[in-house]
C-alpha positions in Angstrom: -7.0 26.5 -2.2 -6.1 27.1 -5.8 -2.5 26.0 -5.2 -3.7 22.7 -3.6 -6.1 22.1 -6.5 -3.3 22.7 -9.0 -1.0 20.3 -7.2 -3.7 17.7 -7.1 -4.5 18.0 -10.9 -0.8 17.7 -11.6 -0.6 14.5 -9.6 -3.6 13.1 -11.4 -2.1 14.1 -14.8 1.2 12.4 -14.1 -0.3 9.2 -12.8 1.1 6.4 -14.9 3.9 8.4 -16.6 7.5 9.0 -16.0 7.1 12.8 -15.9 8.2 12.8 -12.2 11.7 12.0 -13.4 12.1 15.6 -14.6 11.0 17.2 -11.3 14.2 18.2 -9.5 17.5 17.7 -11.2 19.3 18.4 -7.9 17.5 15.5 -6.2 19.3 12.6 -7.8 19.1 9.2 -6.3 21.5 7.1 -8.3 22.4 4.6 -5.7 20.1 1.8 -7.0 22.2 1.5 -10.2 25.0 -0.3 -8.4 23.6 -1.3 -5.0 20.2 -2.8 -5.8 19.6 -6.4 -6.6 16.3 -5.6 -8.3 16.2 -4.8 -11.9 13.1 -2.6 -11.5 15.0 -0.3 -9.2 17.9 -0.2 -11.6 15.5 0.7 -14.4 14.1 3.6 -12.4 17.5 4.9 -11.7 18.5 4.7 -15.4 15.3 6.4 -16.4 16.3 9.2 -14.0 19.7 9.4 -15.6 18.3 9.6 -19.1 15.9 12.3 -17.9 18.9 14.3 -16.5 20.7 13.8 -19.9 17.6 15.2 -21.6 17.8 18.2 -19.4 21.3 18.8 -20.5 23.2 17.6 -17.3 26.4 15.6 -17.6 26.1 12.3 -15.8 29.2 10.7 -17.5 30.8 10.2 -14.1 28.4 7.2 -13.6 29.6 5.4 -16.8 31.2 2.5 -15.0 28.2 1.8 -12.8 25.9 1.9 -15.8 28.0 -0.3 -18.1 28.0 -3.1 -15.5 24.3 -3.5 -16.1 24.8 -4.6 -19.8 25.1 -8.2 -18.5 21.6 -8.1 -16.9 18.9 -10.5 -18.0 16.3 -7.7 -18.2 15.7 -6.5 -21.7 14.3 -3.2 -20.4 17.5 -2.6 -18.4 19.7 -3.5 -21.4 17.8 -1.0 -23.6 18.2 1.8 -21.0 21.9 1.1 -20.8 22.1 1.2 -24.6 20.5 4.6 -24.7 23.0 5.9 -22.1 25.9 4.4 -24.1 24.6 6.0 -27.3 24.8 9.4 -25.7 28.3 9.0 -24.2 29.8 6.7 -27.0 32.1 9.4 -28.4 33.5 10.4 -25.0 
């Protein structure tokens, strides 16, 4: 019962935040970066990538897929790509 209550309170606490992006670094769904036609899905994938970078994981292998999104009309997507590029600029 206590475990269920703890999970429920965690879900309520995370509602409306991007904290779920930090849950499981091994469960990475990056496919929407290059395959989605929706900017919202691409933004979610890039947020996940930035969360992985914040956790210390190397996601530089996805550089070409991320850079393609610079030409997007979405300002949010452009900003996320910029943050990614700032991290890997020297490499």
